[in-house]
C-alpha positions as CSV (number, residue, x, y, z in Angstrom):
1,M,-14.3,34.5,97.1
2,L,-13.4,30.8,97.8
3,L,-13.1,31.5,101.5
4,V,-16.9,31.8,102.1
5,P,-17.9,28.3,100.8
6,A,-15.1,26.8,102.8
7,L,-16.3,28.6,106.0
8,L,-19.9,27.3,105.4
9,L,-18.7,23.8,105.1
10,L,-16.8,24.0,108.4
11,M,-19.9,25.4,110.1
12,Q,-22.1,22.5,108.8
13,A,-19.6,19.8,109.8
14,P,-20.7,17.7,112.9
15,P,-18.8,18.5,116.1
16,A,-16.1,16.1,117.1
17,P,-17.2,13.5,119.7
18,A,-16.2,14.4,123.3
19,P,-13.6,12.1,124.9
20,A,-15.1,9.3,127.0
21,K,-15.0,10.0,130.7
22,P,-13.1,7.4,132.7
23,D,-15.1,5.4,135.3
24,P,-14.6,7.2,138.6
25,V,-15.2,3.9,140.6
26,P,-12.6,1.2,140.0
27,P,-14.0,-2.3,139.5
28,A,-14.6,-4.5,142.6
29,R,-12.1,-7.2,143.5
30,I,-14.3,-9.1,146.0
31,E,-17.6,-10.9,146.0
32,L,-19.9,-11.4,148.9
33,T,-20.8,-15.1,149.5
34,T,-23.5,-14.4,152.2
35,P,-26.9,-12.9,151.8
36,F,-26.7,-9.1,151.6
37,P,-27.6,-6.9,153.5
38,V,-27.6,-8.9,156.7
39,H,-31.0,-8.9,158.4
40,L,-30.6,-9.3,162.2
41,G,-34.4,-9.2,162.8
42,S,-35.8,-8.2,166.2
43,V,-33.1,-7.4,168.8
44,G,-33.4,-6.8,172.5
45,P,-32.2,-3.4,173.9
46,R,-29.1,-5.0,175.3
47,E,-28.8,-8.1,173.2
48,I,-25.4,-8.4,171.5
49,R,-25.8,-9.8,168.0
50,E,-23.2,-10.7,165.3
51,A,-23.3,-9.9,161.6
52,A,-21.2,-12.2,159.4
53,Y,-20.0,-11.3,155.9
54,G,-18.4,-13.9,153.6
55,I,-15.8,-12.1,151.4
56,K,-14.3,-13.8,148.4
57,S,-11.2,-12.3,146.6
58,I,-11.4,-12.3,142.8
59,H,-8.2,-10.3,142.6
60,D,-5.1,-11.8,140.9
61,R,-2.8,-10.8,143.8
62,P,-3.0,-10.6,147.6
63,F,-4.2,-7.4,149.3
64,H,-5.1,-6.2,152.8
65,L,-8.5,-5.0,154.1
66,R,-8.7,-2.2,156.6
67,V,-11.6,-0.6,158.5
68,L,-12.4,2.9,157.4
69,D,-15.7,3.5,159.3
70,L,-18.1,1.8,161.7
71,S,-21.7,2.7,162.5
72,L,-22.7,3.3,166.1
73,G,-22.7,0.2,168.2
74,L,-20.4,-1.8,165.9
75,S,-17.1,-3.3,166.7
76,L,-14.7,-5.5,164.7
77,D,-11.7,-7.4,165.9
78,P,-8.8,-6.1,163.7
79,A,-7.0,-9.5,163.9
80,Q,-9.5,-10.8,161.3
81,L,-8.0,-8.5,158.8
82,A,-4.3,-8.8,159.8
83,A,-3.4,-11.4,157.1
84,P,-3.7,-10.5,153.4
85,L,-6.6,-11.9,151.4
86,Q,-5.2,-14.3,148.9
87,P,-6.5,-14.7,145.3
88,G,-9.7,-16.9,145.5
89,E,-9.7,-17.0,149.3
90,V,-13.1,-16.8,151.1
91,R,-12.9,-15.2,154.5
92,L,-15.8,-14.7,157.1
93,V,-15.6,-11.3,158.7
94,R,-17.6,-11.1,161.9
95,V,-18.9,-7.8,163.3
96,K,-20.4,-7.4,166.8
97,V,-23.6,-5.3,167.1
98,D,-24.4,-3.7,170.4
99,P,-27.9,-2.0,170.3
100,T,-27.5,-0.2,173.6
101,G,-29.0,3.3,173.3
102,L,-30.8,2.5,170.0
103,V,-34.5,1.8,169.5
104,G,-36.7,1.1,166.5
105,P,-35.6,0.4,163.0
106,V,-31.8,0.7,162.7
107,K,-29.6,0.5,159.6
108,G,-25.8,0.5,159.8
109,A,-22.7,-0.5,157.9
110,V,-19.0,-1.3,157.9
111,R,-16.9,0.6,155.4
112,L,-13.7,-1.3,154.3
113,G,-10.8,-0.1,152.3
114,T,-7.8,-1.9,150.8
115,D,-4.1,-1.2,150.3
116,D,-4.7,-1.5,146.5
117,P,-5.4,1.9,145.0
118,G,-7.0,0.1,142.1
119,Q,-10.0,-1.1,144.3
120,P,-13.0,0.9,145.6
121,N,-14.2,1.0,149.2
122,Y,-16.6,-1.7,150.2
123,I,-19.7,-1.1,152.4
124,L,-21.1,-4.1,154.3
125,R,-24.7,-3.2,155.4
126,Y,-27.0,-4.6,158.0
127,D,-30.4,-3.8,159.5
128,M,-32.4,-4.7,162.6
129,L,-35.4,-3.7,164.8
130,V,-34.4,-2.8,168.3
131,R,-37.1,-3.5,170.8
132,P,-37.7,-0.8,173.4
133,E,-36.7,-1.4,177.0
134,V,-40.2,-0.9,178.4
135,T,-43.3,-2.3,176.7
136,V,-47.0,-2.3,177.6
137,D,-49.3,-5.0,176.3
138,A,-51.7,-2.3,174.9
139,E,-51.8,1.5,175.0
140,R,-55.6,1.5,174.7
141,K,-58.1,-0.9,176.3
142,S,-61.8,-1.0,176.9
143,L,-64.0,-2.0,179.8
144,G,-66.9,-2.3,177.3
145,E,-70.4,-2.1,178.7
146,V,-70.6,-1.9,182.5
147,A,-73.7,-2.4,184.7
148,P,-74.3,0.4,187.2
149,H,-73.8,-2.0,190.1
150,E,-70.5,-3.5,188.8
151,S,-67.0,-2.4,189.6
152,P,-64.8,-3.9,186.8
153,E,-61.1,-3.8,186.9
154,L,-58.5,-4.0,184.1
155,D,-54.7,-4.3,184.0
156,F,-52.1,-2.7,181.7
157,H,-49.1,-5.0,181.8
158,F,-45.7,-3.3,181.7
159,R,-42.4,-5.2,181.1
160,R,-38.8,-4.1,181.1
161,E,-36.3,-6.0,179.0
162,G,-32.8,-5.6,180.4
163,G,-31.4,-2.8,182.4
164,E,-32.5,-1.9,185.9
165,P,-35.7,-3.3,187.6
166,L,-38.7,-1.5,186.3
167,K,-40.1,1.3,188.4
168,L,-43.5,3.0,187.6
169,A,-45.2,6.1,189.1
170,L,-48.6,7.6,188.4
171,A,-48.2,10.9,186.5
172,S,-51.9,11.8,186.3
173,A,-54.6,12.3,188.9
174,A,-57.5,9.9,188.9
175,P,-61.1,11.1,188.9
176,S,-63.3,10.2,191.9
177,Y,-64.9,7.3,190.0
178,L,-61.6,5.7,189.0
179,E,-59.1,3.9,191.2
180,M,-55.5,3.3,189.9
181,E,-53.0,1.0,191.6
182,L,-49.5,-0.1,190.6
183,V,-49.0,-3.8,191.3
184,P,-45.5,-5.3,191.0
185,R,-45.2,-8.7,189.3
186,E,-42.4,-11.0,188.1
187,G,-40.6,-9.3,185.2
188,G,-42.5,-6.1,185.3
189,S,-45.5,-4.3,186.9
190,D,-49.2,-3.7,186.3
191,L,-51.3,-0.6,186.3
192,R,-54.7,-1.8,187.7
193,V,-57.6,0.4,187.0
194,T,-61.1,0.0,188.7
195,L,-64.2,1.8,187.6
196,R,-66.8,2.7,190.3
197,P,-70.0,3.7,188.4
198,R,-71.8,4.7,191.7
199,H,-69.4,7.6,192.0
200,L,-70.2,9.0,188.5
201,E,-72.1,12.3,188.2
202,P,-75.7,12.0,187.1
203,G,-76.1,12.0,183.3
204,V,-72.6,10.6,182.7
205,T,-72.9,7.4,180.6
206,A,-69.5,7.0,178.8
207,G,-66.0,8.1,179.1
208,L,-62.5,8.0,177.6
209,E,-59.8,8.2,180.3
210,V,-56.3,9.4,179.6
211,L,-53.8,7.8,182.0
212,K,-50.2,8.8,182.3
213,V,-47.5,6.6,183.8
214,A,-43.9,7.6,184.4
215,T,-41.0,5.0,184.2
216,N,-37.3,4.9,185.0
217,A,-36.4,4.1,181.4
218,P,-34.3,7.0,180.0
219,K,-35.7,6.8,176.5
220,Q,-39.3,6.1,177.7
221,P,-39.9,8.4,180.6
222,L,-43.7,8.6,180.1
223,F,-46.5,6.4,178.7
224,T,-49.9,7.7,177.8
225,L,-52.7,5.1,178.0
226,Y,-56.4,5.3,177.1
227,L,-59.3,3.5,178.7
228,D,-62.9,3.7,177.4
229,W,-66.1,2.5,179.1
230,R,-69.9,2.7,178.7
231,I,-72.5,2.4,181.4
232,A,-75.3,-0.1,180.4
233,F,-78.3,1.2,182.3
234,P,-81.4,-1.0,182.0
235,V,-83.3,2.1,181.1
236,I,-81.7,4.4,178.5
237,P,-82.6,8.1,178.8
238,E,-82.6,10.1,175.6
239,P,-81.2,12.7,176.1
240,S,-79.1,11.9,179.1
241,R,-79.5,15.5,180.3
242,V,-82.6,17.7,179.7
243,V,-81.2,21.2,178.8
244,F,-83.3,24.3,178.2
245,T,-81.5,26.9,176.2
246,E,-84.3,29.3,175.0
247,P,-86.3,31.5,177.4
248,K,-89.5,31.0,175.4
249,N,-89.1,27.2,175.4
250,T,-90.5,25.8,178.6
251,L,-91.4,22.3,177.6
252,L,-89.1,19.4,176.6
253,A,-89.6,15.6,176.3
254,L,-87.5,12.9,177.9
255,E,-87.7,9.4,176.3
256,L,-87.0,6.3,178.3
257,R,-86.2,3.1,176.5
258,A,-85.7,-0.4,177.9
259,R,-82.3,-1.8,176.9
260,D,-83.6,-5.3,176.7
261,G,-86.8,-4.2,174.8
262,K,-89.1,-5.6,177.5
263,P,-92.0,-3.5,178.9
264,F,-91.6,-1.6,182.2
265,R,-93.6,0.7,184.3
266,I,-92.8,4.1,185.7
267,L,-93.5,3.9,189.4
268,K,-92.8,7.4,190.5
269,T,-91.0,10.6,189.5
270,E,-89.6,13.3,191.8
271,V,-87.6,16.5,191.1
272,Q,-84.8,17.5,193.6
273,G,-84.5,21.2,193.3
274,R,-86.7,24.1,192.1
275,G,-87.7,25.4,188.7
276,F,-88.8,22.2,187.0
277,Q,-91.7,19.8,187.1
278,V,-92.9,16.6,185.4
279,L,-96.3,17.1,183.9
280,D,-97.5,13.6,183.9
281,A,-96.2,10.0,184.2
282,P,-97.5,7.2,182.1
283,E,-99.0,4.3,184.1
284,A,-99.1,1.6,181.4
285,E,-96.3,-0.8,180.8
286,S,-94.2,-0.2,177.7
287,A,-90.7,-0.7,176.3
288,R,-90.7,3.1,175.5
289,Q,-92.0,5.8,177.9
290,V,-92.1,9.5,177.3
291,L,-92.0,12.2,180.1
292,R,-92.8,15.8,179.6
293,I,-90.6,18.2,181.6
294,R,-91.7,21.8,182.2
295,R,-89.4,24.6,183.2
296,T,-91.3,26.8,185.7
297,G,-88.7,29.3,186.7
298,T,-85.1,30.5,186.1
299,A,-83.3,28.0,188.4
300,A,-80.2,26.8,186.7
301,E,-80.3,23.1,187.6
302,A,-82.2,20.3,189.3
303,L,-82.2,16.5,189.4
304,L,-85.0,14.3,188.1
305,L,-85.3,10.9,189.8
306,V,-87.3,8.3,187.8
307,H,-88.3,5.1,189.7
308,C,-88.9,2.2,187.2
309,S,-90.2,-1.3,187.7
310,N,-87.0,-2.8,186.1
311,L,-84.5,-0.7,188.2
312,G,-83.2,-1.4,191.6
313,E,-82.3,2.3,192.1
314,P,-83.9,5.4,190.5
315,L,-82.6,6.7,187.2
316,K,-81.0,10.1,187.7
317,V,-81.4,12.7,184.9
318,P,-79.9,16.2,185.3
319,L,-82.2,19.2,184.4
320,R,-80.5,22.4,183.2
321,Y,-81.5,25.9,182.2
322,L,-78.9,27.9,180.3
323,D,-80.3,31.4,180.5
324,P,-78.8,33.3,177.5
325,R,-79.2,36.5,179.4
326,A,-76.8,35.2,182.1
327,R,-74.1,34.4,179.6
328,P,-71.5,37.0,178.5
329,P,-71.8,38.2,174.9
330,K,-69.5,36.7,172.3
331,G,-66.1,38.4,172.3
332,A,-66.6,39.8,175.7
333,V,-63.6,39.7,178.0
334,P,-64.3,38.2,181.4
335,P,-63.7,40.6,184.3
336,P,-60.4,40.3,186.0
337,P,-60.3,38.4,189.3
338,P,-60.5,40.6,192.5
339,A,-57.2,41.9,193.8
340,E,-55.6,39.7,196.5
341,E,-55.9,41.3,199.9
342,H,-52.7,41.3,202.0
343,H,-53.3,40.8,205.7
344,H,-50.7,42.0,208.2
345,H,-50.4,40.2,211.5
């Protein structure tokens, strides 16, 4: 009967403490006397830099350092580690950093071991920002507001740092109103873009151009550039195109507003094409004029010319009729193209 109370006491006794785990990492036997990690800053694509690490021994006996691992682009002269590090000695270990083949933010390290099993491995870290071989001063530029009679030009400046001389090639076709030319210059090359507003289709008042330029840099074979522009007509048409979309709707308004806010007069209107007509034209001067456009048939398009007192050339406004009966229904599959005919000679 005495066994039961004894068993209960054993069950209520606190468990014995677990033995302490030994520290898996031995204590360090060196101190770094230079700022850590080493920041190399902005580095050219072929600019050899040097990272220096001051190492002080706090060991009570000599020991040797040896290289266990190096990050890509690093090299270390082993003669620096040939002699043992004496107690209290401070040694400057220099590492060469070659950024060839690297670009952008880069982090690396040297891993050192010793001949003393009571020491850990030491990791000497560095970081840098490797500049790309080819750079352009801006990937997006703007011509701003352009008068219809102007032909503004703008340059994208390319530069190559190191390596072979820079070679560029146009990788995208230019529209009819845009001229692109590659102009070599000292240390690089320019992409020169010229806008010809007179070659724009009527009703086009703004654009965002996507330009592609190929290079001979292995890591940067293609650049995509953007160029935006706006045509500053003295008279602003709203809308820039008059579009009829409903068969029952045969009358729409076109508002003309002077950009400078000064009154102007509509001298004459004419429609090139069939199916549309201008009902009337105001004769009085005003900074805001309204024209009424009537659709008189089913013609798909025409062009309205508006001669104004403040314009050297007539304002061109496209007229459109999108007949819903001529459009395929939603979900309809377009008919296949006609079979190619083979001619035998």
